N, C-alpha and C positions, 0 to 999 in steps of 0.2 A: 613398896613394890617399884616405884619409879626410880629409886636409888640404884636398883640392880641393873637397870637398862644401860647398856653401853652407849656413851655419847661420843661421837667422833670429835677429836680435838681440832682437826683442821679440815678444811674443804679440799676436795680433789680438783676443783675448777682450775687452779693454777697449773696443774699437770696437764689438763685437757688443753688449756691455752698454749702451753709449751709444745704439745704435740701438734696442734694446729699450725703454730708458727714454724715448726720444723718442717712440716709437710709443705707449707706455703713456700718456705725458703728453698726446698729441694726442687720444686717445680719452677719457681722463678729463676733459679740458677740454671737449670737445664734449658728453659726457654730462652734465657739470655744468651747462653752459649750457642744454642741452635740458630737463633736469629743472627748472631754475630758471624758464625761460620757461613750461614746461607748468604749473608750480605757480601761475603768475599767473592761469591760466584754469580750471584743474581742481583739485579737492581731491585731493591725493596722500596716500598713507599716510605717517605720520610718519617712518618709516625711510628713505624716499627723497625726502622734501620738503626742498628746499634754500631756506633763508630768504635767504641772501646768498652772494655769491661772494668776499667779502673774507676774508683769511687766518684770522681767529679761528674761522670756521666750519670744519667738518671737511673739506669739499671743497676749500676754500682751502688748508688745511694739506697735503692730499694733493698738490695742484698745487705748492705751495711746496717740499715735500720732494723731489718729482721734479725741480724746478728746481735745488735745491741739490745733489742727487746728480749731476745732469748737469754742473754747474759743477765739482764735485770730480773727476769722471771726466775732464773736459776738462783740468784742471790736471794730473792724474796722467799723462795721455797726453802732454801737451806739456811737461812739466817738464824734460825733457832738452834741449829746444831753446830754451825760454823760461824761464830760471831765475827771473826776477822777475815772473812772471805773476800770482802770488797778490796782489801789490800793486795790481793792476788790478781786483780784485773789486768795488770800489765802482762802477766805470764799467760793468762787465760786465752788471750787472742791467738796463741799458737795451737791451742787444743783443737779448734775446728779443722785444721789441716788434715788430721787423721780421722777424727770422729765424724765430722760432717761429710767427708767424702764417702765414708762407709754408709752413713745414714742416707746420703743422697742417692746412692745406687740402690740400696735396699728399699727406700721409699718409691723410687721411680719404677722399680720392678713389682713390688708387692702391692702397693696401693691400687693401681689400676687392675691388677689381677684379682684382688678381693672385691673391689667395688663393681667391676664389670662382669662378675661371675653370674651366670643365669640361675644356677641352683643356689638357693639361700639355705645354708645349714649353719648350725651353731658350731663355733670353733672350740675344740676341746683339746687340751694338752694331754698327750699320752706319754707318760714318763718312761724312758727306756729302762729295760730290766738291767739292774746292776748286780744281779746275783743274789739279792736278798731272798727272793722266793725260793731259789734253789737250796739255800741253807736251811730254810724252814722245813723243807720236805725231807731232808736227810735225817 
């Protein structure tokens, strides 16, 4: 009877860690840009003043480390399916330009919207009708 029970082959914790890093990165990036822009108009205390967003600055290093951790986690997750993925690391650095900007804006909008909602309900996907039911009735 025990042989029939399905055993998960991998843990989903790396995916949870990647989501957490992505969300952290989105908010760290947005906060860095906000503080940098605010510092152009208002005198900020030295501990939150951001001189520049390039990597030698602390905020740039935080963003770069989050980026490298996400790349490492992605390679860890996909290593079984894509054994030569590490060789593409040079080209992978351009990928965030499109994907992370989209992820940044969706995280900044949706995460607070969901987490600060007063009514707690289960989220359920309702698939749009693609005409399959109309064919069955005919």
